[in-house]
NUROKOL-607643 format. One record per atom (N, C-alpha, C): residue number from 0; y, x, z; atom name. Coordinates in steps of 0.02 Angstrom, whole numbers, plus 32768, in hexadecimal, padded with zeros to 4 digits. Atoms other than C-alpha are relative to their C-alpha. Example, Ala and Ser with C-alpha at 12.3 -4.5 7.8 and 13.67 -1.06 7.14 Angstrom:
0; 7FC5; 802D; 8000; N
0; 7F1F; 8267; 8186; CA
0; 803C; 802D; 8000; C
1; 7FC5; 7FD6; 7FFD; N
1; 7FCB; 82AC; 8165; CA
1; 8037; 7FD9; 8025; C
//
This chain:
0; 802B; 7FC8; 8010; N
0; 0FBA; A68C; 4E23; CA
0; 801D; 8028; 7FC6; C
1; 7FE3; 7FDE; 8039; N
1; 1014; A6B4; 4D82; CA
1; 8033; 8034; 8015; C
2; 7FCD; 7FD1; 7FEA; N
2; 10A8; A704; 4DD9; CA
2; 7FE4; 8034; 8031; C
3; 801E; 7FD2; 7FD0; N
3; 103F; A751; 4E63; CA
3; 7FE1; 803D; 7FDF; C
4; 8021; 7FCA; 8024; N
4; 0FDE; A7B9; 4DE4; CA
4; 8025; 8016; 7FC2; C
5; 7FD6; 7FED; 8039; N
5; 106A; A7C9; 4D64; CA
5; 7FDC; 7FF7; 7FBE; C
6; 8025; 8011; 803C; N
6; 1009; A771; 4CDB; CA
6; 8028; 7FD0; 7FD5; C
7; 7FE4; 8034; 802B; N
7; 1042; A70F; 4C45; CA
7; 7FD4; 7FC2; 8006; C
8; 8028; 803E; 7FFD; N
8; 1008; A65B; 4C36; CA
8; 7FC0; 8009; 7FD8; C
9; 803B; 7FF6; 802A; N
9; 0F91; A68E; 4BAA; CA
9; 7FCC; 802D; 8023; C
10; 802F; 7FD3; 7FDC; N
10; 0F45; A71D; 4C12; CA
10; 7FDE; 7FDB; 8039; C
11; 801D; 8026; 7FC8; N
11; 0F2D; A6AB; 4CA8; CA
11; 7FCE; 7FCD; 7FE6; C
12; 802D; 8032; 801C; N
12; 0EDF; A623; 4C3C; CA
12; 7FBE; 8021; 7FEA; C
13; 803C; 7FDC; 8016; N
13; 0E66; A6A3; 4BEE; CA
13; 7FD4; 8013; 803B; C
14; 8026; 7FEB; 7FC4; N
14; 0E33; A6E3; 4C9A; CA
14; 7FDE; 7FC4; 8020; C
15; 801D; 803B; 7FE1; N
15; 0E18; A635; 4CE0; CA
15; 7FC9; 7FE0; 7FD5; C
16; 8036; 801A; 802B; N
16; 0DB4; A5FC; 4C49; CA
16; 7FC2; 802C; 8004; C
17; 8039; 7FD3; 7FF8; N
17; 0D46; A697; 4C58; CA
17; 7FDE; 7FF4; 8043; C
18; 801C; 800E; 7FBE; N
18; 0D30; A675; 4D11; CA
18; 7FD8; 7FBF; 8000; C
19; 8024; 8040; 8005; N
19; 0CFC; A5C3; 4CE7; CA
19; 7FBE; 800A; 7FDB; C
20; 803D; 7FF4; 8027; N
20; 0C7F; A5FD; 4C62; CA
20; 7FCC; 8025; 802A; C
21; 802F; 7FD7; 7FDA; N
21; 0C33; A678; 4CDC; CA
21; 7FED; 7FE1; 8043; C
22; 8017; 8026; 7FC6; N
22; 0C27; A5FA; 4D68; CA
22; 801D; 8014; 8043; C
23; 7FE3; 7FEF; 7FC0; N
23; 0C9A; A643; 4DEC; CA
23; 8043; 7FDF; 800C; C
24; 7FC4; 8029; 7FF6; N
24; 0D2C; A5CA; 4DD5; CA
24; 7FF6; 7FBE; 7FDB; C
25; 8002; 8041; 8022; N
25; 0D44; A515; 4DA6; CA
25; 8042; 7FDD; 800B; C
26; 7FC3; 8028; 7FF9; N
26; 0DD4; A49E; 4D89; CA
26; 7FF7; 7FCE; 8039; C
27; 8000; 8036; 7FCE; N
27; 0DFF; A42D; 4E1A; CA
27; 8011; 7FBF; 7FDC; C
28; 7FEC; 8041; 801C; N
28; 0E0F; A374; 4DF8; CA
28; 804C; 7FFC; 8008; C
29; 7FB8; 8003; 7FFE; N
29; 0EC5; A35D; 4DCD; CA
29; 8020; 8042; 7FED; C
30; 7FDA; 7FC3; 800E; N
30; 0F1E; A405; 4DDD; CA
30; 7FE3; 803A; 8028; C
31; 8013; 7FC3; 7FDD; N
31; 0EE8; A4B5; 4E08; CA
31; 7FB8; 8015; 7FF1; C
32; 8041; 7FE1; 800A; N
32; 0E4D; A520; 4E10; CA
32; 7FDF; 800D; 8043; C
33; 8027; 7FF0; 7FC4; N
33; 0DC3; A53C; 4E8F; CA
33; 7FD2; 803A; 7FEF; C
34; 802D; 7FC7; 800A; N
34; 0D67; A5E1; 4EA0; CA
34; 7FBF; 7FF3; 8025; C
35; 8042; 800F; 7FE6; N
35; 0CAD; A5CD; 4EBD; CA
35; 7FE4; 803D; 8024; C
36; 801D; 7FC7; 7FDD; N
36; 0C41; A639; 4F2E; CA
36; 7FE1; 8033; 7FD1; C
37; 801D; 7FC9; 8027; N
37; 0C12; A6E2; 4EE5; CA
37; 7FE9; 8035; 8031; C
38; 8018; 7FC9; 7FD6; N
38; 0BBB; A77C; 4F27; CA
38; 8039; 8032; 8009; C
39; 7FC8; 7FD4; 7FF3; N
39; 0C4A; A7DA; 4F78; CA
39; 7FED; 803C; 802B; C
40; 8015; 7FCB; 7FD3; N
40; 0BE8; A848; 4FEE; CA
40; 7FBD; 801D; 7FEA; C
41; 8042; 7FE4; 800F; N
41; 0B54; A8BE; 4FDF; CA
41; 7FC7; 7FD5; 801B; C
42; 8034; 802A; 7FE2; N
42; 0AF3; A848; 5051; CA
42; 7FF2; 7FC4; 7FD4; C
43; 800A; 803A; 802C; N
43; 0B10; A7B3; 4FDF; CA
43; 7FDD; 8015; 7FC0; C
44; 801F; 7FE5; 803D; N
44; 0AE1; A81C; 4F47; CA
44; 7FB6; 800B; 800C; C
45; 8046; 7FF4; 7FEE; N
45; 0A40; A851; 4F9F; CA
45; 7FDA; 7FBF; 8008; C
46; 8020; 8041; 7FF7; N
46; 0A19; A79D; 4FCE; CA
46; 7FF0; 7FE0; 7FBD; C
47; 800C; 801C; 8042; N
47; 0A2B; A768; 4F19; CA
47; 7FC3; 8022; 7FE1; C
48; 8039; 7FDE; 801D; N
48; 09B0; A7EE; 4EE2; CA
48; 7FBF; 7FEE; 8023; C
49; 803D; 8015; 7FDD; N
49; 0933; A7C0; 4F6A; CA
49; 7FEC; 7FBA; 7FEB; C
50; 800D; 8044; 8018; N
50; 0943; A70B; 4F33; CA
50; 7FE0; 8003; 7FBA; C
51; 801C; 7FF8; 8043; N
51; 0923; A73F; 4E7E; CA
51; 7FB9; 801B; 8003; C
52; 8043; 7FE3; 7FF9; N
52; 088C; A7A6; 4EB6; CA
52; 7FCE; 7FCB; 8016; C
53; 802C; 8036; 7FEA; N
53; 0846; A706; 4F00; CA
53; 7FF4; 7FCE; 7FC7; C
54; 8008; 8037; 8030; N
54; 0868; A687; 4E76; CA
54; 7FE8; 8016; 7FBB; C
55; 8012; 7FEE; 8044; N
55; 0854; A6E9; 4DD5; CA
55; 7FB5; 800E; 7FF8; C
56; 8049; 7FF7; 8007; N
56; 07A2; A729; 4DF1; CA
56; 7FD9; 7FC0; 800C; C
57; 8022; 803F; 7FF2; N
57; 0771; A680; 4E39; CA
57; 8002; 7FD1; 7FC4; C
58; 7FFA; 802C; 803A; N
58; 07B0; A627; 4D9E; CA
58; 7FCA; 800E; 7FCC; C
59; 8035; 7FED; 8030; N
59; 0733; A687; 4D33; CA
59; 7FBD; 7FE2; 8015; C
60; 8040; 8019; 7FE7; N
60; 06A7; A645; 4DA1; CA
60; 7FFE; 7FB4; 8006; C
61; 7FFF; 8049; 8000; N
61; 06DB; A58F; 4D93; CA
61; 7FCA; 7FE5; 7FD2; C
62; 8034; 801C; 802B; N
62; 064F; A522; 4D4D; CA
62; 801C; 7FE8; 7FBD; C
63; 7FE1; 8018; 803E; N
63; 06CB; A4E5; 4CC9; CA
63; 801C; 803A; 7FD6; C
64; 7FE7; 7FC7; 8026; N
64; 06F6; A596; 4C8D; CA
64; 7FDE; 8002; 7FBC; C
65; 801A; 7FFA; 8044; N
65; 06E2; A5A8; 4BD1; CA
65; 801A; 8040; 7FE0; C
66; 7FED; 7FC2; 8021; N
66; 06E2; A651; 4B7B; CA
66; 800E; 7FF1; 7FB7; C
67; 7FEB; 8014; 8043; N
67; 073E; A611; 4AE2; CA
67; 8009; 803F; 7FD5; C
68; 8001; 7FC3; 802A; N
68; 0718; A697; 4A5F; CA
68; 8041; 800A; 7FDA; C
69; 7FC2; 7FFA; 8027; N
69; 07B3; A671; 49F8; CA
69; 8039; 801A; 802C; C
70; 7FCA; 7FE9; 7FD2; N
70; 0828; A686; 4A8D; CA
70; 7FF3; 8046; 8019; C
71; 8010; 7FBC; 7FE9; N
71; 07CB; A71F; 4ACC; CA
71; 800E; 8033; 7FC9; C
72; 7FF2; 7FD2; 8038; N
72; 07D8; A76F; 4A20; CA
72; 804B; 800B; 7FF9; C
73; 7FB7; 7FFB; 8004; N
73; 0892; A74A; 4A1A; CA
73; 801B; 802C; 8038; C
74; 7FEB; 7FD6; 7FC7; N
74; 08A9; A796; 4AC8; CA
74; 7FEE; 8049; 7FF5; C
75; 8017; 7FBB; 800B; N
75; 0843; A82E; 4A9A; CA
75; 802A; 8022; 7FCA; C
76; 7FD7; 7FE4; 8036; N
76; 08A5; A848; 49F9; CA
76; 8045; 8013; 801A; C
77; 7FBE; 7FF1; 7FE4; N
77; 0949; A840; 4A59; CA
77; 7FFE; 8040; 802B; C
78; 8007; 7FC5; 7FD6; N
78; 090B; A8C2; 4AD6; CA
78; 7FF5; 803E; 7FD5; C
79; 800D; 7FC7; 802C; N
79; 08CA; A933; 4A4B; CA
79; 803F; 8014; 7FDB; C
80; 7FC1; 7FF1; 8023; N
80; 0970; A925; 49EE; CA
80; 802F; 8027; 802E; C
81; 7FD7; 7FDA; 7FD0; N
81; 09C9; A95F; 4A8C; CA
81; 7FE8; 8048; 8004; C
82; 801C; 7FBC; 7FFC; N
82; 0953; A9F3; 4A9A; CA
82; 800F; 8029; 7FC2; C
83; 7FF7; 7FDC; 803F; N
83; 0967; AA21; 49E3; CA
83; 8048; 8013; 7FF2; C
84; 7FBB; 7FF1; 8014; N
84; 0A23; AA16; 49CF; CA
84; 8037; 7FE7; 802E; C
85; 7FC7; 8022; 7FE2; N
85; 0A8B; A9A3; 4A39; CA
85; 8016; 8019; 8045; C
86; 7FEE; 7FEE; 7FBC; N
86; 0A8A; A9EE; 4AE8; CA
86; 8040; 802A; 8002; C
87; 7FC5; 7FD5; 8000; N
87; 0B0B; AA72; 4ABE; CA
87; 803C; 7FDF; 7FE0; C
88; 7FCA; 801F; 8026; N
88; 0B72; A9FD; 4A50; CA
88; 8020; 7FC4; 8023; C
89; 7FE7; 803F; 7FE4; N
89; 0B82; A95B; 4AB2; CA
89; 802B; 800B; 803E; C
90; 7FD9; 7FFC; 7FC1; N
90; 0C06; A93F; 4B38; CA
90; 7FD4; 7FEA; 803B; C
91; 8026; 800E; 7FC3; N
91; 0BC8; A932; 4BEB; CA
91; 7FF3; 7FB5; 8009; C
92; 8007; 8048; 7FF8; N
92; 0BE6; A876; 4BEF; CA
92; 7FC7; 7FE4; 7FD5; C
93; 8036; 8018; 802C; N
93; 0B72; A859; 4B5A; CA
93; 7FBC; 8018; 8018; C
94; 803F; 7FE6; 7FE6; N
94; 0AEB; A8C9; 4BA5; CA
94; 7FEA; 7FD6; 803C; C
95; 8010; 8029; 7FC5; N
95; 0AF4; A867; 4C48; CA
95; 7FE9; 7FBA; 7FEA; C
96; 8013; 8042; 801A; N
96; 0AEB; A7C3; 4BE7; CA
96; 7FB9; 8001; 7FE3; C
97; 8043; 7FFA; 801E; N
97; 0A50; A800; 4B89; CA
97; 7FCB; 8003; 8037; C
98; 802F; 7FFE; 7FC8; N
98; 09FA; A82A; 4C2E; CA
98; 7FF8; 7FBD; 8021; C
99; 8003; 8043; 7FE2; N
99; 0A26; A782; 4C79; CA
99; 7FDA; 7FD0; 7FD3; C
100; 8023; 802C; 8030; N
100; 09EB; A72A; 4BDB; CA
100; 7FB4; 800B; 8003; C
101; 8047; 7FF1; 7FFC; N
101; 0943; A784; 4BE7; CA
101; 7FE1; 7FDC; 803C; C
102; 801D; 801D; 7FC3; N
102; 0925; A74C; 4C9B; CA
102; 8004; 7FB4; 7FFF; C
103; 7FF9; 8049; 8002; N
103; 0967; A69C; 4C80; CA
103; 7FD0; 7FE1; 7FCD; C
104; 802F; 8019; 8032; N
104; 08FC; A686; 4BE4; CA
104; 7FB9; 8000; 801B; C
105; 8044; 7FFE; 7FE3; N
105; 085F; A6BE; 4C40; CA
105; 7FF7; 7FC7; 8032; C
106; 8008; 8033; 7FCC; N
106; 087F; A647; 4CD1; CA
106; 7FFE; 7FBA; 7FE1; C
107; 8003; 8041; 8022; N
107; 089A; A5B7; 4C57; CA
107; 7FB9; 7FEF; 7FE9; C
108; 8045; 800B; 8016; N
108; 07E7; A5CF; 4C1C; CA
108; 7FD4; 7FE2; 8037; C
109; 8026; 801D; 7FC8; N
109; 07AE; A593; 4CC8; CA
109; 7FF7; 7FB5; 7FF7; C
110; 8004; 8048; 8007; N
110; 07CE; A4E1; 4C91; CA
110; 801F; 7FDB; 803B; C
111; 7FE0; 801D; 7FC5; N
111; 0828; A4C3; 4D37; CA
111; 804B; 800D; 7FFC; C
112; 7FB8; 7FF4; 800A; N
112; 08E3; A4AA; 4D19; CA
112; 8024; 8017; 803F; C
113; 7FDE; 7FEB; 7FC3; N
113; 090D; A4CA; 4DD0; CA
113; 7FFF; 804C; 8009; C
114; 8001; 7FB6; 7FFF; N
114; 08D7; A580; 4DC3; CA
114; 8039; 801A; 7FD5; C
115; 7FCD; 7FE9; 802E; N
115; 094A; A595; 4D2E; CA
115; 8046; 7FF5; 801C; C
116; 7FBF; 800F; 7FE3; N
116; 09DF; A53F; 4D80; CA
116; 8012; 8030; 8039; C
117; 7FF4; 7FD4; 7FC7; N
117; 09CC; A5A9; 4E1C; CA
117; 800F; 8047; 7FE9; C
118; 7FF4; 7FBC; 8019; N
118; 09C4; A64C; 4DBA; CA
118; 8044; 8005; 7FDD; C
119; 7FBF; 7FFF; 8021; N
119; 0A5B; A620; 4D4F; CA
119; 8037; 8005; 8034; C
120; 7FCD; 7FFF; 7FCC; N
120; 0AC1; A5FF; 4DEC; CA
120; 8001; 8044; 8024; C
121; 8003; 7FBE; 7FDF; N
121; 0A85; A6A0; 4E3F; CA
121; 801F; 8036; 7FD3; C
122; 7FE4; 7FCF; 802F; N
122; 0AB2; A704; 4DA3; CA
122; 804C; 7FFA; 7FFD; C
123; 7FB7; 8009; 8000; N
123; 0B61; A6B8; 4DA2; CA
123; 801F; 801E; 803E; C
124; 7FE5; 7FE8; 7FC1; N
124; 0B7A; A6E5; 4E57; CA
124; 8002; 804C; 8004; C
125; 8002; 7FB6; 7FFC; N
125; 0B4D; A79D; 4E3E; CA
125; 802A; 8021; 7FCA; C
126; 7FDD; 7FE4; 8039; N
126; 0BAD; A7B4; 4D9C; CA
126; 8040; 8025; 8012; C
127; 7FBF; 7FE2; 7FEE; N
127; 0C54; A7DC; 4DED; CA
127; 7FF8; 8047; 801B; C
128; 800B; 7FBD; 7FE5; N
128; 0C10; A871; 4E4E; CA
128; 7FE8; 8030; 7FC9; C
129; 801A; 7FD4; 8034; N
129; 0BB8; A8B4; 4DB5; CA
129; 8037; 8017; 7FD0; C
130; 7FCA; 7FEA; 802B; N
130; 0C59; A8B9; 4D52; CA
130; 8023; 803D; 801C; C
131; 7FDF; 7FC8; 7FE0; N
131; 0C9C; A936; 4DD0; CA
131; 7FD5; 803F; 8003; C
132; 802F; 7FC9; 7FFB; N
132; 0C05; A9A7; 4DC2; CA
132; 7FFE; 8029; 7FBF; C
133; 8009; 7FD3; 8039; N
133; 0BDC; AA37; 4D4E; CA
133; 7FBB; 7FF2; 7FE3; C
134; 803F; 800C; 8022; N
134; 0B54; AA17; 4CCE; CA
134; 7FDF; 8043; 7FF0; C
135; 8027; 7FC4; 800E; N
135; 0ACE; AA9E; 4CC5; CA
135; 7FD5; 7FF1; 7FC2; C
136; 8023; 800F; 803E; N
136; 0A94; AA9C; 4C10; CA
136; 7FB7; 8016; 8002; C
137; 8047; 7FEA; 7FFA; N
137; 09F5; AAFE; 4C3A; CA
137; 7FD7; 7FCB; 8024; C
138; 8023; 8035; 7FDC; N
138; 09C6; AA74; 4CB4; CA
138; 7FF5; 7FC4; 7FD2; C
139; 8008; 8039; 802E; N
139; 09E3; A9F2; 4C2C; CA
139; 7FC4; 800C; 7FD2; C
140; 803C; 7FF0; 8029; N
140; 0963; AA4C; 4BBE; CA
140; 7FC0; 7FF0; 8026; C
141; 803B; 800D; 7FD7; N
141; 08E6; AA45; 4C4C; CA
141; 7FF6; 7FB5; 800C; C
142; 8005; 8048; 7FF5; N
142; 090E; A98E; 4C70; CA
142; 7FE4; 7FDD; 7FC2; C
143; 8018; 801E; 803F; N
143; 08F2; A960; 4BB8; CA
143; 7FB5; 800C; 7FF8; C
144; 8048; 7FF0; 8006; N
144; 084A; A9B9; 4BB9; CA
144; 7FD7; 7FD6; 8030; C
145; 8023; 802A; 7FD0; N
145; 0818; A95B; 4C57; CA
145; 7FFF; 7FB8; 7FE8; C
146; 7FFE; 8044; 801A; N
146; 0850; A8B7; 4C08; CA
146; 7FCA; 7FF7; 7FCA; C
147; 8032; 8004; 8036; N
147; 07E2; A8DB; 4B70; CA
147; 7FBA; 7FFF; 801D; C
148; 8042; 8000; 7FE0; N
148; 074D; A903; 4BE0; CA
148; 7FF0; 7FBB; 801D; C
149; 800A; 8043; 7FE3; N
149; 0763; A85C; 4C3A; CA
149; 7FF2; 7FCD; 7FC9; C
150; 800B; 802E; 8038; N
150; 0771; A7FE; 4B95; CA
150; 7FBA; 8009; 7FE3; C
151; 8043; 7FF3; 801C; N
151; 06D3; A853; 4B53; CA
151; 7FC9; 7FE5; 802D; C
152; 8031; 801C; 7FD1; N
152; 0674; A823; 4BF1; CA
152; 7FFD; 7FB4; 7FFA; C
153; 7FFE; 8049; 8007; N
153; 06AD; A76E; 4BDF; CA
153; 7FDE; 7FEB; 7FBF; C
154; 801B; 8012; 8041; N
154; 067F; A76A; 4B27; CA
154; 7FB3; 8007; 7FFF; C
155; 8049; 7FF8; 7FFF; N
155; 05CF; A7A8; 4B50; CA
155; 7FDF; 7FD5; 8036; C
156; 801C; 802F; 7FCF; N
156; 05BA; A723; 4BD7; CA
156; 7FF5; 801E; 8046; C
157; 8009; 7FE0; 7FBE; N
157; 05BF; A79C; 4C6C; CA
157; 803A; 7FED; 802E; C
158; 7FC9; 801C; 7FD9; N
158; 0630; A72E; 4CD5; CA
158; 8008; 8020; 8045; C
159; 7FFD; 7FE3; 7FBD; N
159; 0604; A776; 4D7F; CA
159; 801E; 8047; 7FFD; C
160; 7FE5; 7FBC; 8008; N
160; 0625; A829; 4D45; CA
160; 8049; 7FFE; 7FEB; C
161; 7FBA; 8007; 8015; N
161; 06C7; A7F1; 4CEF; CA
161; 802C; 7FED; 803B; C
162; 7FDB; 8014; 7FC4; N
162; 0700; A79D; 4D90; CA
162; 800B; 803B; 802F; C
163; 7FFB; 7FC4; 7FD6; N
163; 06DA; A83B; 4DF3; CA
163; 8032; 8032; 7FE4; C
164; 7FD3; 7FD0; 8020; N
164; 0736; A8AA; 4D76; CA
164; 8049; 7FE8; 8004; C
165; 7FBC; 801B; 7FFC; N
165; 07CC; A836; 4D77; CA
165; 801C; 8009; 8047; C
166; 7FE8; 7FF6; 7FBC; N
166; 07D6; A83D; 4E35; CA
166; 8010; 804A; 800C; C
167; 7FF4; 7FB8; 7FF9; N
167; 07C8; A8FC; 4E2F; CA
167; 8040; 8014; 7FDB; C
168; 7FC4; 7FF4; 8028; N
168; 084E; A900; 4DA8; CA
168; 803F; 7FED; 8027; C
169; 7FC6; 8018; 7FDA; N
169; 08C7; A89A; 4E13; CA
169; 8009; 8028; 8041; C
170; 7FFA; 7FDA; 7FC2; N
170; 089F; A8F9; 4EB3; CA
170; 801B; 8046; 7FF2; C
171; 7FE4; 7FC0; 8013; N
171; 08C5; A99C; 4E58; CA
171; 804B; 7FFC; 7FF5; C
172; 7FB8; 800A; 800A; N
172; 096E; A958; 4E23; CA
172; 8024; 7FF9; 8042; C
173; 7FE1; 8008; 7FBF; N
173; 0994; A923; 4ED5; CA
173; 8004; 8042; 8026; C
174; 8000; 7FBF; 7FDD; N
174; 0963; A9CD; 4F1B; CA
174; 8037; 802E; 7FE6; C
175; 7FCC; 7FD6; 801D; N
175; 09DB; AA23; 4EA4; CA
175; 8045; 7FE9; 8012; C
176; 7FBE; 801D; 7FF4; N
176; 0A6A; A9AF; 4ED2; CA
176; 8013; 7FFE; 804A; C
177; 7FF2; 8006; 7FB8; N
177; 0A5D; A9B1; 4F91; CA
177; 8002; 8046; 801E; C
178; 7FD4; 802B; 7FD9; N
178; 0AAC; A9D7; 500C; CA
178; 804A; 800F; 7FF4; C
179; 7FBA; 7FEF; 800D; N
179; 0B4F; AA11; 4FB9; CA
179; 802D; 7FC3; 8007; C
180; 7FD3; 8038; 7FF8; N
180; 0BE8; A9A5; 4FE0; CA
180; 800D; 7FDA; 7FBF; C
181; 7FFB; 801E; 8042; N
181; 0BFC; A986; 4F26; CA
181; 7FCB; 8023; 7FD6; C
182; 8036; 7FE0; 8026; N
182; 0B69; A9A3; 4EB2; CA
182; 801C; 8034; 7FD1; C
183; 7FE8; 7FC8; 8028; N
183; 0B81; AA4B; 4E5E; CA
183; 7FE3; 7FFD; 7FBA; C
184; 8022; 8002; 8040; N
184; 0B06; AA2C; 4DD2; CA
184; 7FE6; 7FBA; 7FF5; C
185; 8016; 8043; 8010; N
185; 0AE0; A98A; 4D7C; CA
185; 7FC1; 8005; 7FD5; C
186; 803A; 800A; 802B; N
186; 0A35; A95E; 4D38; CA
186; 800A; 7FBD; 7FDF; C
187; 7FF7; 8040; 8020; N
187; 0A1D; A8CD; 4CC7; CA
187; 7FC0; 7FDB; 7FFA; C
//
């Protein structure tokens, strides 16, 4: 692979370590690397979003869901900080990570670790396509505002409404990303 892509050993190592961190490659036992399944097609990308539209709102309605005020406050502060200053300053990768962190933190509040594991894997699988897309900063502002609305609903105990808003939030992101061969605009 090093000679095929005209990379130095250090460049190849950095790329493979990043691929490992992001969950789309892993070391084989012994020697070599294995590339894991990722969303390579618009259909796979759409399937991931439909999957997320199913599990994320459902996680909020789990009987074990806990609206942990400390975590919700931390999430809200992060979203507000993005709105106030960071959206224009942060690199695309960091903005995408912040969006994933928001969704993964919410689903952790369900108290069901299987929801969280499934979402983390789905996020890893879609990450590669999102790197190739253009980030619409205006959409990020809107996404942050929607995230804050969802957090406020959770904090006030309105779980059903928060679940509904989360599903609407995700379906809006899917609608903006389909059916282009490669997503033109990334939401977070």
